[in-house]
DOPATOR-919078 format. One record per residue: z, y, x of N, C-alpha, C, CB in turn. Coordinates in steps of 0.1 Angstrom, whole numbers. Atoms other than C-alpha are relative to their C-alpha. Glycine has a CB too. Layout:
N
REC,Z,Y,X,Z,Y,X,Z,Y,X,Z,Y,X
...
end
This chain:
385
REC,9,7,7,935,1292,870,4,-3,-13,-3,-12,7
REC,-5,3,16,933,1289,833,5,-13,-4,-11,3,-10
REC,-5,12,4,948,1262,812,-11,-11,-2,8,3,-14
REC,11,9,3,914,1250,800,-6,-7,11,-10,7,-7
REC,9,5,-10,896,1248,833,10,-9,8,-9,12,9
REC,-6,10,-7,926,1233,850,1,-14,-7,12,5,5
REC,1,12,9,930,1206,822,-13,-10,3,-1,6,-14
REC,10,9,-3,895,1195,827,-1,-5,11,-11,5,-1
REC,3,4,-13,895,1196,863,11,-12,3,2,13,9
REC,-11,10,-1,929,1173,860,-5,-13,-6,15,5,-8
REC,3,12,6,911,1150,837,-12,-6,8,-4,3,-15
REC,12,5,-7,880,1148,858,4,-9,13,-8,12,5
REC,-4,5,-12,899,1140,889,7,-12,-2,7,8,6
REC,-6,11,3,920,1116,871,-9,-14,-2,5,4,-11
REC,10,11,-2,890,1095,864,-7,-2,12,-9,0,-9
REC,8,2,-11,874,1101,895,12,-11,9,-4,17,7
REC,-8,10,-8,906,1083,911,3,-14,-6,13,6,3
REC,-2,13,5,910,1056,888,-13,-8,2,3,0,-16
REC,13,7,-1,872,1044,888,-7,3,12,-8,5,-11
REC,10,-4,-10,857,1061,918,6,-2,16,-3,15,-4
REC,-9,1,-14,885,1061,947,3,-12,3,14,6,0
REC,-6,12,-2,902,1030,942,-7,-13,4,6,-1,-11
REC,10,12,-9,888,999,965,0,-10,-13,9,-8,18
REC,3,11,11,875,972,941,13,-10,0,-15,-10,5
REC,-8,10,1,901,950,950,13,4,-6,2,-7,12
REC,-13,-9,8,930,974,940,0,5,-12,3,11,6
REC,4,-9,12,914,986,911,1,-17,-10,-20,11,2
REC,-3,12,8,913,947,898,11,-6,-1,-7,-8,2
REC,-14,4,1,946,940,906,10,9,-8,5,-1,14
REC,-8,-11,14,960,967,881,-1,-11,-13,-12,20,-5
REC,0,7,11,971,944,854,-2,7,-15,11,-7,1
REC,3,-10,10,970,972,830,-7,12,4,12,4,-6
REC,5,-13,-4,945,999,837,4,10,-10,-14,0,3
REC,-2,-9,13,954,1016,803,15,7,7,1,-11,-19
REC,-15,-6,-4,991,1019,817,3,9,13,10,-13,3
REC,1,-9,-14,979,1030,851,-6,15,-3,-10,-8,11
REC,5,-15,5,958,1060,833,11,8,-5,-11,0,-11
REC,-13,-8,6,989,1069,813,8,5,9,8,-8,-9
REC,-10,-5,-11,1008,1075,846,-8,14,3,2,-11,14
REC,6,-9,-3,979,1096,855,1,12,-9,-11,-4,1
REC,-1,-12,7,978,1116,825,14,5,-1,-4,-2,-14
REC,-14,-4,0,1017,1123,826,0,9,13,11,-12,-1
REC,1,-9,-13,1011,1136,864,-8,11,-5,-8,-7,13
REC,8,-14,1,984,1159,853,4,8,-12,-16,-3,-2
REC,-5,-10,11,1001,1171,824,15,8,6,3,-10,-17
REC,-14,-2,-6,1035,1177,847,-9,13,8,10,-15,10
REC,6,-8,-10,1010,1197,870,-6,14,-9,-13,-9,8
REC,5,-11,10,993,1216,842,12,9,-4,-8,-6,-15
REC,-10,-8,4,1025,1226,829,8,11,8,7,-8,-4
REC,-2,-7,-11,1038,1237,860,-10,15,3,-3,-10,9
REC,12,-10,-5,1006,1257,869,3,12,-12,-19,-8,0
REC,3,-11,8,1009,1276,836,13,5,-6,-9,-4,-11
REC,-11,-4,6,1046,1281,830,10,6,10,5,-11,-8
REC,-9,-1,-7,1064,1281,860,0,16,2,-1,-9,12
REC,-3,-15,-2,1080,1317,871,-11,5,10,16,2,6
REC,13,-6,-8,1057,1323,897,-13,-7,2,4,2,12
REC,13,8,-3,1022,1312,905,1,-7,9,-11,7,3
REC,-2,12,-10,1016,1283,923,-14,-4,1,10,-13,-5
REC,13,3,-4,983,1273,941,-2,-15,-4,-3,3,15
REC,4,13,2,966,1239,930,3,-9,14,-15,0,-4
REC,0,7,-14,969,1230,968,15,-2,2,-8,8,12
REC,-15,0,-2,1009,1235,971,3,-11,-12,8,16,-3
REC,-2,13,13,1011,1211,937,-5,-11,5,-9,2,-16
REC,3,15,-3,989,1184,950,4,-5,13,-14,-3,-1
REC,-5,2,-13,1001,1185,984,16,-5,-3,-1,14,9
REC,-17,4,3,1038,1181,968,-2,-13,-7,9,13,-11
REC,2,11,6,1024,1153,946,-4,-11,11,-9,2,-11
REC,2,13,-10,1010,1132,975,12,-1,8,-13,2,10
REC,-11,3,-8,1040,1138,994,14,-7,-5,2,11,4
REC,-8,4,7,1062,1125,967,-5,-15,-2,1,8,-11
REC,6,12,3,1038,1095,961,3,-10,14,-17,2,-3
REC,0,8,-14,1039,1085,1002,15,-4,-1,-4,10,14
REC,-15,-2,-2,1080,1094,1000,7,-14,-7,5,15,-7
REC,-7,13,8,1085,1064,973,-3,-11,7,-5,-3,-15
REC,1,15,-8,1070,1039,996,8,-6,6,-9,-3,7
REC,-7,5,-11,1087,1035,1026,5,14,8,-10,-12,9
REC,-4,-13,-8,1104,1059,1053,-12,3,10,15,-2,10
REC,12,-2,-11,1071,1055,1074,-13,4,-5,-4,-13,8
REC,12,-2,9,1045,1061,1048,0,16,-1,2,-7,-15
REC,-4,-13,1,1038,1099,1048,-12,10,-3,6,4,12
REC,9,-10,2,1017,1130,1036,2,11,13,2,6,-15
REC,-2,-10,-12,1009,1154,1068,-10,11,-6,-5,-6,15
REC,10,-14,1,996,1190,1061,-9,0,13,10,16,-1
REC,7,2,-13,973,1200,1086,8,3,13,-11,7,0
REC,-9,-4,-13,1000,1216,1108,6,-15,4,14,12,-5
REC,-7,14,-2,1019,1181,1109,-8,-7,6,5,-8,-11
REC,8,9,-6,990,1161,1115,-5,4,13,-10,-3,-10
REC,3,-3,-15,982,1183,1146,11,-2,10,-5,17,2
REC,-11,5,-9,1016,1178,1158,0,-13,2,13,3,-4
REC,-4,16,-1,1015,1141,1153,-14,-5,11,-1,-9,-20
REC,9,3,-8,982,1142,1174,6,3,15,-13,8,-3
REC,-6,-2,-16,1000,1159,1201,10,-12,5,11,15,2
REC,-12,9,-1,1029,1132,1200,-7,-11,9,6,-6,-14
REC,5,13,-8,1004,1104,1214,-6,4,8,-8,-9,-6
REC,4,-6,-14,991,1126,1241,7,-2,10,-1,12,0
REC,-11,3,-9,1025,1121,1257,8,13,6,-5,-7,12
REC,-4,-11,-4,1031,1157,1260,2,10,-11,-7,3,11
REC,1,-7,9,1046,1179,1234,15,10,2,-2,-10,-13
REC,-12,-10,-3,1075,1204,1230,11,-5,-11,-5,17,-2
REC,-10,4,9,1110,1193,1214,12,-4,7,-4,-10,-8
REC,-12,6,-5,1141,1176,1221,0,-14,7,8,0,-12
REC,0,17,-3,1131,1140,1226,4,-9,-7,6,-3,8
REC,-9,11,12,1140,1120,1196,-8,-4,-9,11,5,-8
REC,12,9,8,1122,1091,1179,14,0,-14,-7,-20,10
REC,-9,0,11,1139,1095,1143,-8,-9,-13,4,19,-4
REC,5,7,13,1135,1075,1109,10,4,-12,1,-18,1
REC,-8,0,13,1146,1080,1073,5,-13,-6,-10,7,-10
REC,-4,12,8,1166,1054,1056,8,4,-10,6,-9,6
REC,-8,-2,12,1178,1056,1021,2,15,1,14,-8,-1
REC,-1,-13,-3,1173,1094,1026,9,6,8,-1,6,-10
REC,-9,-3,-12,1193,1095,1056,-6,0,11,9,-8,3
REC,11,-2,-11,1179,1110,1088,8,-8,13,-3,19,3
REC,-7,5,-13,1187,1084,1116,-8,1,16,2,-17,-2
REC,5,2,-11,1182,1083,1153,-4,-14,6,7,7,8
REC,3,15,-4,1164,1053,1165,2,1,16,-16,-5,-5
REC,-2,-2,-15,1165,1065,1202,-2,13,4,-9,-8,8
REC,4,-11,-9,1167,1094,1225,-10,-6,11,13,8,7
REC,7,7,-11,1138,1094,1251,10,5,13,-17,6,1
REC,-9,0,-14,1155,1087,1283,0,15,10,-7,-13,10
REC,2,-11,-8,1158,1119,1305,-3,14,-5,-11,-4,8
REC,4,-12,9,1151,1145,1276,10,6,-1,-6,-3,-12
REC,-12,-8,6,1170,1171,1261,13,-5,-7,-6,7,-11
REC,-9,8,12,1187,1150,1233,8,-10,9,-10,-9,-14
REC,-5,11,-6,1196,1123,1259,10,5,8,-9,-8,6
REC,-9,-2,-11,1210,1145,1284,13,10,-9,-9,8,14
REC,-11,-7,9,1230,1164,1255,13,-12,-8,-10,10,-15
REC,-9,9,7,1246,1129,1246,-3,-5,-12,11,6,-3
REC,6,4,14,1226,1121,1213,0,-16,3,-17,7,-5
REC,0,13,-4,1228,1081,1210,-10,-6,-11,15,-6,2
REC,7,8,10,1208,1056,1192,12,-4,-12,-8,-15,8
REC,-8,2,11,1221,1050,1158,8,10,-8,9,-7,3
REC,-7,-9,5,1234,1084,1153,-4,5,-14,1,9,10
REC,6,-9,11,1229,1101,1119,2,15,0,6,-4,-13
REC,0,-14,1,1218,1136,1118,3,7,-14,-12,4,5
REC,-2,-3,13,1233,1151,1091,-4,16,-2,16,-3,-4
REC,5,-14,2,1223,1189,1098,-10,0,11,11,11,1
REC,12,-7,-11,1194,1206,1119,4,13,-1,-17,-2,-3
REC,-5,-14,3,1206,1242,1123,6,0,-11,-8,10,-1
REC,-11,-2,12,1232,1239,1096,-10,-1,-11,9,16,1
REC,8,4,13,1203,1226,1071,4,-13,-3,-15,-1,2
REC,-1,13,4,1213,1195,1053,-13,-7,-1,7,-1,-12
REC,11,6,-3,1190,1168,1063,-2,-10,-11,0,-6,14
REC,-1,9,11,1198,1146,1030,-13,0,-8,12,4,-10
REC,13,-1,6,1165,1136,1015,-12,8,7,3,6,-12
REC,12,-6,-5,1144,1154,1039,-9,-6,5,2,7,8
REC,11,12,-4,1110,1139,1046,-1,0,18,-17,5,-8
REC,2,5,-15,1102,1126,1082,-7,12,4,-9,-14,4
REC,8,-11,-9,1078,1153,1088,7,14,1,-16,2,-6
REC,-10,-12,-3,1100,1182,1081,12,-1,10,6,3,-14
REC,-9,1,-13,1126,1169,1103,-4,0,13,6,-12,-1
REC,7,-2,-13,1103,1166,1130,-3,13,4,-11,-5,1
REC,3,-12,-1,1092,1198,1125,10,9,4,-5,3,-10
REC,-12,-8,-3,1127,1215,1124,5,-3,13,11,-1,-10
REC,-6,6,-14,1136,1193,1156,-9,10,11,-3,-18,1
REC,7,-7,-9,1107,1214,1174,-1,15,1,-11,-4,-1
REC,-1,-15,1,1101,1248,1185,-4,5,17,17,5,-7
REC,3,-6,-13,1095,1270,1214,6,-5,11,3,13,0
REC,-6,2,-10,1104,1258,1249,11,9,3,-8,-2,8
REC,-8,-11,-5,1136,1275,1260,9,2,-14,-9,15,6
REC,-11,-2,13,1151,1278,1221,8,-10,0,-5,2,-14
REC,-9,11,4,1181,1262,1209,-1,-5,-15,14,4,2
REC,-1,8,9,1185,1237,1183,13,-9,-3,-10,-6,0
REC,-15,7,1,1219,1225,1169,0,-10,-11,12,10,-3
REC,-1,15,9,1225,1188,1154,14,-2,-1,-7,-15,8
REC,-14,5,2,1255,1180,1137,-1,-16,-4,7,8,-12
REC,1,17,1,1257,1143,1140,13,-8,-5,-5,-7,14
REC,-12,10,6,1277,1113,1123,0,-12,11,-4,-6,-17
REC,1,11,-11,1287,1088,1149,9,-10,-4,3,5,14
REC,-13,11,7,1305,1053,1137,12,2,9,-5,-19,1
REC,-13,-4,-9,1331,1059,1166,9,9,-2,-3,2,10
REC,-5,-9,1,1339,1090,1160,4,6,-14,-6,6,7
REC,-7,-2,13,1362,1103,1133,-4,14,-7,18,0,3
REC,5,-12,4,1346,1139,1130,-14,2,4,9,11,5
REC,12,-3,-3,1311,1150,1129,-2,7,16,-4,8,-12
REC,4,-7,-12,1296,1163,1163,-7,7,1,-2,-4,8
REC,9,-6,2,1279,1191,1167,-5,6,15,5,9,-12
REC,7,-3,-14,1254,1195,1199,-12,11,-3,-8,-15,8
REC,11,-8,-2,1235,1227,1210,-10,-4,8,4,12,4
REC,8,5,-11,1203,1216,1226,-14,10,4,-4,-17,-4
REC,14,-9,0,1174,1234,1241,-9,-8,3,-2,11,9
REC,13,7,1,1142,1225,1236,-7,5,13,-8,4,-12
REC,8,0,-12,1117,1218,1264,-12,-7,-3,6,-5,11
REC,12,8,-2,1082,1205,1270,5,-15,4,-11,7,12
REC,-4,13,0,1087,1167,1265,-10,-8,7,2,-4,-13
REC,11,6,-7,1068,1147,1291,3,-17,-3,0,5,17
REC,-3,13,6,1067,1110,1275,-5,-8,12,-7,-4,-14
REC,7,10,-12,1064,1089,1310,5,-14,-5,6,3,18
REC,-3,17,4,1062,1052,1300,9,-8,8,-12,-8,2
REC,-12,8,-10,1078,1037,1331,8,10,6,-6,-9,13
REC,-9,-7,-5,1105,1056,1340,7,-4,16,10,1,-10
REC,-10,6,-10,1122,1035,1369,-6,-12,4,14,-1,-4
REC,3,11,-5,1110,1008,1391,7,-3,14,-16,0,-1
REC,-6,2,-12,1130,995,1420,5,-13,4,11,8,-1
REC,-7,11,-6,1145,966,1443,13,0,-4,0,1,15
REC,-17,0,3,1181,958,1431,4,-8,11,6,-7,-15
REC,-6,10,-14,1183,930,1459,-12,-6,2,14,-12,-3
REC,11,10,-5,1163,907,1478,-4,-7,-12,6,-11,12
REC,6,10,11,1139,890,1454,2,4,-13,7,-13,-1
REC,-3,-6,12,1150,908,1424,-3,13,-5,11,0,-1
REC,3,-13,4,1131,939,1408,5,3,-13,-14,1,-1
REC,-8,-9,14,1140,963,1378,-12,9,-3,17,11,5
REC,8,-11,4,1117,981,1356,4,6,-13,-13,-3,0
REC,-3,-6,16,1125,1006,1329,-12,7,-7,12,11,0
REC,9,-4,9,1101,1010,1304,6,8,-10,-8,-10,-6
REC,-7,-8,11,1111,1041,1282,-11,2,-14,4,15,8
REC,6,-5,8,1080,1044,1260,-15,-5,1,3,13,-1
REC,12,8,0,1046,1028,1254,-13,10,-3,0,-10,-12
REC,8,-11,4,1023,1059,1257,-15,-5,10,8,18,5
REC,12,3,-6,986,1058,1271,-2,-5,12,-8,9,-1
REC,-3,4,-18,995,1054,1309,6,-8,3,7,8,8
REC,-12,11,-5,1023,1031,1306,-8,-12,7,10,-7,-13
REC,6,10,-9,999,1000,1313,-3,1,12,-10,-3,-5
REC,6,-6,-17,982,1015,1344,14,0,9,-8,19,1
REC,-12,-4,-8,1018,1028,1355,7,-14,0,10,12,-5
REC,-6,12,1,1033,993,1348,-5,-9,8,-1,-5,-11
REC,8,7,-11,1007,974,1366,1,2,17,-14,4,-5
REC,-4,-4,-15,1011,995,1397,15,-1,4,-4,15,1
REC,-13,2,-5,1048,993,1399,3,-14,2,10,7,-11
REC,-5,13,-2,1049,955,1394,-7,-3,14,-4,-10,-13
REC,8,3,-14,1021,952,1424,10,4,12,-16,9,1
REC,-10,-3,-9,1047,973,1443,12,-10,2,4,13,-4
REC,-10,9,-1,1075,951,1437,-2,-12,5,5,-3,-10
REC,3,14,-3,1056,918,1441,-2,4,16,-14,-6,-9
REC,1,-2,-14,1047,934,1476,10,-1,9,-4,11,1
REC,-17,3,-6,1087,934,1484,1,-13,-2,13,8,-8
REC,-5,17,-1,1087,894,1479,11,0,-13,10,-6,17
REC,-11,0,13,1103,901,1443,-7,-14,-6,-2,17,-13
REC,3,16,7,1103,864,1427,4,5,-15,12,-16,7
REC,-6,-1,13,1122,878,1395,0,16,-4,16,-6,-1
REC,1,-14,5,1121,908,1375,9,4,-13,-14,2,-2
REC,-7,-3,13,1145,926,1348,-10,14,-6,18,4,2
REC,7,-10,8,1125,947,1322,11,7,-9,-13,-8,-9
REC,-10,-3,10,1150,972,1306,-12,7,-11,13,12,8
REC,6,-7,14,1136,984,1270,12,4,-7,-10,-10,-11
REC,-13,-7,7,1170,997,1259,-5,16,-5,14,2,12
REC,4,-15,7,1163,1030,1234,-14,3,5,9,12,5
REC,15,-1,2,1125,1024,1239,-5,1,-15,-6,-13,7
REC,3,-3,15,1114,1036,1205,-16,-5,-1,3,19,-5
REC,16,8,5,1077,1020,1209,-9,11,5,-3,-3,-22
REC,15,-6,-5,1045,1043,1210,-9,-6,-8,-4,-3,16
REC,12,5,4,1012,1032,1209,-4,-17,-3,-8,5,10
REC,1,14,0,1002,994,1196,-7,-4,10,-5,-4,-9
REC,9,4,-13,972,993,1221,8,-1,10,-11,10,4
REC,-8,1,-14,997,1002,1251,10,-12,-1,9,15,4
REC,-10,11,2,1023,978,1240,-8,-16,4,5,1,-16
REC,7,12,3,995,950,1234,-3,-3,17,-14,1,-11
REC,3,-2,-12,983,960,1270,12,-5,10,-3,15,1
REC,-10,1,-8,1015,958,1287,5,-16,0,11,11,-4
REC,-5,15,1,1025,924,1272,-11,-10,7,2,-4,-15
REC,5,10,-6,993,909,1285,1,-2,14,-10,0,-3
REC,-2,3,-13,1002,913,1318,11,-10,6,3,10,4
REC,-8,12,-4,1028,884,1316,-5,-11,-10,18,3,-1
REC,2,10,7,1012,864,1291,-13,-8,4,-1,5,-14
REC,14,5,-3,983,839,1299,-11,0,-7,0,-12,3
REC,12,-2,7,948,847,1289,-3,-9,-13,-10,-2,9
REC,0,7,13,942,837,1252,15,-2,-8,-6,-15,3
REC,-9,-1,6,976,837,1244,5,11,-9,7,-3,7
REC,-6,-9,8,992,853,1213,8,11,5,6,-5,-8
REC,-10,-9,-3,1009,886,1215,5,4,-12,-5,12,7
REC,-6,-4,11,1014,897,1181,-9,1,-11,6,12,3
REC,10,0,13,996,895,1146,5,12,-8,-1,-16,-11
REC,-2,-11,12,995,922,1118,-4,-10,-13,-11,17,1
REC,6,6,15,993,908,1079,6,10,-7,3,-17,-6
REC,-3,-9,11,994,929,1051,-9,-7,-15,-6,17,5
REC,6,5,14,981,926,1013,-15,0,0,6,9,-12
REC,13,-1,-2,946,935,1022,-3,-9,13,-4,14,-1
REC,3,10,-14,931,908,1044,-6,6,12,-12,-12,-4
REC,5,-5,-12,912,931,1065,11,8,9,-11,8,-5
REC,-11,-5,-9,944,944,1079,4,-8,6,10,4,-4
REC,-3,8,-8,950,911,1093,-3,-4,12,-1,-5,-3
REC,6,0,-15,947,909,1131,8,-8,8,0,15,7
REC,-10,6,-8,957,888,1159,-4,8,13,-2,-17,1
REC,1,-6,-14,961,903,1193,5,-10,12,9,14,1
REC,-3,9,-14,957,880,1225,-4,5,11,-6,-13,1
REC,5,-7,-12,958,885,1259,-13,-3,6,8,-3,11
REC,11,2,-6,929,890,1278,-1,4,13,-9,5,-5
REC,-5,-4,-13,944,895,1311,-3,-13,9,16,4,0
REC,4,13,-7,928,867,1333,12,-3,14,-18,3,6
REC,-10,3,-7,956,871,1359,13,8,0,-5,-1,13
REC,-13,-4,3,989,878,1344,9,1,13,7,-9,-11
REC,-12,2,-11,1020,883,1368,6,-13,0,12,10,-2
REC,-11,11,0,1041,854,1377,12,1,6,-5,-12,5
REC,-15,-1,-5,1078,854,1382,6,-8,-4,6,9,-2
REC,-8,14,2,1102,827,1387,9,4,-14,11,-5,15
REC,-5,-3,13,1123,846,1358,-1,12,-3,13,-4,-1
REC,1,-13,6,1120,875,1335,12,2,-8,-12,3,-9
REC,-10,-3,9,1150,889,1321,-6,14,-9,14,1,7
REC,3,-12,7,1145,916,1292,10,6,-6,-10,-2,-10
REC,-13,-4,5,1173,940,1282,-2,9,-12,9,7,11
REC,4,-6,12,1171,953,1247,14,6,-8,-9,-10,-9
REC,-10,-2,9,1194,971,1224,-5,6,-15,9,9,7
REC,6,-4,12,1192,988,1188,-9,10,-1,8,2,-7
REC,6,-8,-4,1176,1014,1202,-16,-1,2,7,2,9
REC,13,8,-4,1146,989,1211,-9,0,-12,3,-16,6
REC,9,4,9,1119,993,1185,-17,-3,2,1,10,-9
REC,11,0,2,1084,987,1175,-10,-6,13,-3,12,-5
REC,5,3,-14,1064,983,1210,10,-8,7,-5,12,8
REC,-7,9,-10,1095,971,1229,1,-16,-11,19,9,5
REC,1,15,6,1098,943,1199,-10,-8,-2,3,-1,-11
REC,10,7,-3,1065,932,1204,-1,-5,11,-8,6,-1
REC,1,5,-13,1068,927,1242,13,-12,1,1,13,11
REC,-11,9,-2,1103,911,1238,-1,-11,-7,12,6,-4
REC,2,12,11,1092,888,1208,-10,-9,5,-5,5,-14
REC,9,12,-5,1060,875,1227,7,-4,12,-16,4,3
REC,-5,7,-12,1080,870,1259,11,-14,-7,8,13,10
REC,-13,9,4,1107,853,1240,-9,-14,-6,12,8,-13
REC,6,10,5,1083,830,1220,-8,-9,10,-8,6,-10
REC,8,8,-10,1062,819,1249,12,-4,12,-13,11,8
REC,-14,5,-10,1097,811,1265,-1,4,16,1,-18,0
REC,3,-2,-14,1087,832,1296,13,11,2,-18,8,4
REC,-12,-11,-2,1119,857,1293,11,-7,-6,-3,16,-8
REC,-12,1,8,1155,855,1283,2,14,-5,12,-5,8
REC,-2,-12,8,1162,884,1260,18,3,0,-6,-4,-17
REC,-12,-1,-2,1196,899,1266,5,14,-5,3,-3,13
REC,-7,-10,5,1218,924,1250,1,3,-16,-6,10,6
REC,-5,0,13,1219,934,1211,-13,0,-9,9,14,-2
REC,10,1,11,1196,927,1182,-8,15,-2,9,-5,-15
REC,7,-15,-1,1166,956,1182,-1,5,-13,-16,0,5
REC,-1,-8,10,1161,980,1157,-7,-7,-15,-8,12,5
REC,7,4,11,1136,965,1135,-12,6,-6,8,-1,-9
REC,12,-7,9,1105,985,1128,-13,-5,5,-1,17,2
REC,11,9,-3,1077,962,1127,-13,3,-10,4,-15,1
REC,11,-2,8,1051,981,1105,-13,7,4,5,8,-9
REC,13,-7,-8,1017,995,1111,-4,9,-13,-14,-11,7
REC,4,-11,8,1005,1026,1095,-13,3,-1,5,10,4
REC,15,-4,-3,968,1035,1088,1,15,-4,-13,-9,-9
REC,-2,-14,-1,963,1072,1095,-15,6,-8,3,4,18
REC,14,-5,4,933,1088,1072,2,17,-1,-5,-7,-17
REC,1,-14,1,924,1122,1078,-8,5,-17,-8,5,14
REC,8,-6,14,914,1142,1043,-5,14,5,13,2,-16
REC,12,-9,0,886,1169,1041,9,13,6,-9,1,-16
REC,-5,-11,-3,911,1198,1040,10,3,15,7,1,-10
REC,-4,-1,-14,926,1190,1077,14,-8,-3,2,18,6
REC,-12,11,0,957,1169,1062,-2,-12,1,8,-1,-9
REC,3,12,-2,962,1136,1064,9,-9,-8,0,-1,13
REC,-10,11,3,981,1103,1049,0,-9,9,-2,-6,-12
REC,-4,14,-11,997,1076,1069,8,-9,-13,16,5,17
REC,-4,9,6,1003,1047,1050,2,-13,4,-6,0,-7
REC,-3,14,-9,1020,1013,1060,-6,-10,-7,17,-5,3
REC,11,9,4,993,985,1056,2,-12,5,-13,4,5
REC,-4,14,-3,1009,956,1074,12,0,8,-12,-7,7
REC,-9,-1,-8,1036,944,1093,-2,-10,11,13,0,-6
REC,2,7,-9,1041,927,1126,5,-12,0,3,6,9
REC,-6,15,-4,1047,890,1134,2,-2,15,-11,-12,-4
REC,1,7,-11,1056,874,1166,-10,-11,0,12,-4,3
REC,7,10,-2,1036,846,1182,4,-14,-8,1,-1,14
REC,-4,17,6,1057,817,1165,1,10,-17,22,-12,10
REC,2,-4,17,1051,840,1128,16,2,-3,-7,-15,-12
REC,-14,-7,4,1087,857,1129,-5,15,-3,13,-1,14
REC,3,-14,6,1085,889,1108,10,8,10,3,3,-17
REC,-11,-10,-8,1100,919,1131,5,10,-10,-7,8,13
REC,-5,-10,11,1102,945,1101,14,-2,-5,-8,-2,-12
REC,-13,2,5,1139,949,1093,8,-11,7,-1,-2,-14
REC,-6,12,-6,1146,915,1110,4,2,16,-9,-12,-1
REC,-4,-3,-13,1146,928,1145,-5,-13,11,16,2,-1
REC,1,12,-11,1145,905,1178,15,0,3,-9,3,16
REC,-13,3,-2,1178,887,1181,-2,-3,16,7,-11,-10
REC,0,3,-16,1187,884,1221,6,-14,-2,11,11,10
REC,-3,16,0,1191,848,1233,15,3,7,-12,-13,10
REC,-15,-1,-6,1224,862,1249,4,17,-4,1,-5,20
REC,-7,-12,4,1243,890,1230,9,4,11,6,-2,-12
REC,-10,-6,-4,1260,913,1251,4,14,-5,-1,-1,13
REC,-7,-12,9,1282,944,1236,2,10,13,18,-4,-8
REC,-6,-8,-10,1282,974,1257,14,10,-2,-11,8,4
REC,-10,-7,-1,1313,996,1267,-4,12,8,10,-8,5
REC,2,-11,-6,1304,1031,1276,12,3,8,-4,9,-8
REC,-12,-5,-6,1339,1039,1287,5,-7,12,9,0,-9
REC,-3,9,-12,1341,1012,1313,-6,3,11,-3,-14,-3
REC,7,-3,-10,1314,1025,1333,-9,-9,7,7,5,6
REC,9,11,-8,1298,990,1338,-12,3,-9,6,-18,-1
REC,16,3,11,1262,982,1323,-1,-16,3,-19,11,7
REC,-2,13,2,1275,949,1313,-15,-9,-5,12,0,-10
REC,13,12,3,1237,938,1300,-6,-1,12,-13,3,-12
REC,4,1,-12,1225,945,1334,7,-12,9,1,13,5
REC,-8,9,-7,1251,927,1350,-3,-16,-6,14,5,-1
REC,2,12,5,1245,898,1326,-14,-7,6,2,2,-15
REC,13,5,-4,1207,898,1334,0,-6,14,-11,11,1
REC,3,3,-14,1213,898,1372,8,-17,3,7,14,10
REC,-9,13,1,1239,865,1365,-9,-8,-2,11,-1,-10
REC,10,10,6,1212,847,1348,-10,-2,11,-8,7,-13
REC,11,5,-9,1186,851,1374,4,-2,12,-10,8,2
REC,-4,4,-13,1208,844,1403,6,-17,-2,14,12,6
REC,-5,14,4,1218,811,1386,11,-3,-3,-2,-8,7
REC,-16,1,0,1254,817,1378,2,-2,-17,9,16,7
REC,-1,3,9,1247,809,1342,-9,-10,-6,2,10,-5
end
């Protein structure tokens, strides 16, 4: 593209962005439109400079996709630009079946962290733990890598290998794990059983489309066995779908009761989610086990039960991922995901970066071979605390 035509295009796009695409409330919120326009002018000057002087020819698509990626990366770890391929992969995530190693990851301060490995999936079986820092993927340093690129590198053909170099607090040297990819089946309810007469146990691993229906079925099965109290295990549950988390939570909350609210700068994003279940389950006691791998939907469920005094939360403080992203598809098949609001518990507690603090803190010791949090939950239900 010639310099004159490209510059004209840039100026036209600048005016469209400034006056045509910004919502009225956002435009009026700009204290100095001239300053805002100057920043656009600088951006398009840099784009024009690259287009005309870079050693190789660069397409406008590559330049503007890069610019959009930089804009969103500057906001927070969860806002993202997704090219067409990444957007397609994201849609595969929510269907509950995709290829990879089964990891929920996040970027904080340019560092790639493991929120939680999905239970029973390759990363979990290989020994990856919540809180691990992924230093390298296939010997490629992840520092300042975008979340989209990291997820893409973690995925691959079923049967192929990916090598992760991990930094773990209690380990003096980096760990190197070779993990075989496979089709990940994100089953929400992984286990439901009778622990002892009158006490049931349910492991909720993720909030996917099938999770509410699966949980309802399993709870009914436990109740048919005269279960009076239940332990909900949310450890290393990284979240999933908001709608699923709400439908799971309302199975315990009386109709009309608050489950979670979202609040953002734009009042349109302020919403309240209340229970609509006319017959929630009734248990004498409910214990909820959490750890630092419990995030998002897990924090909604734990926070709601805690605020309604329906459960005792046991374990470690949760991860603190309580933000809502709005996903908008673009005309070329790409998309942008922007954080637009935060989650609040029924009593108005901010979840994001604060997490849910347990009523009883329990520190696990993997070397002991004991499940201390589960033991603490059982002792409380038995009335020994």
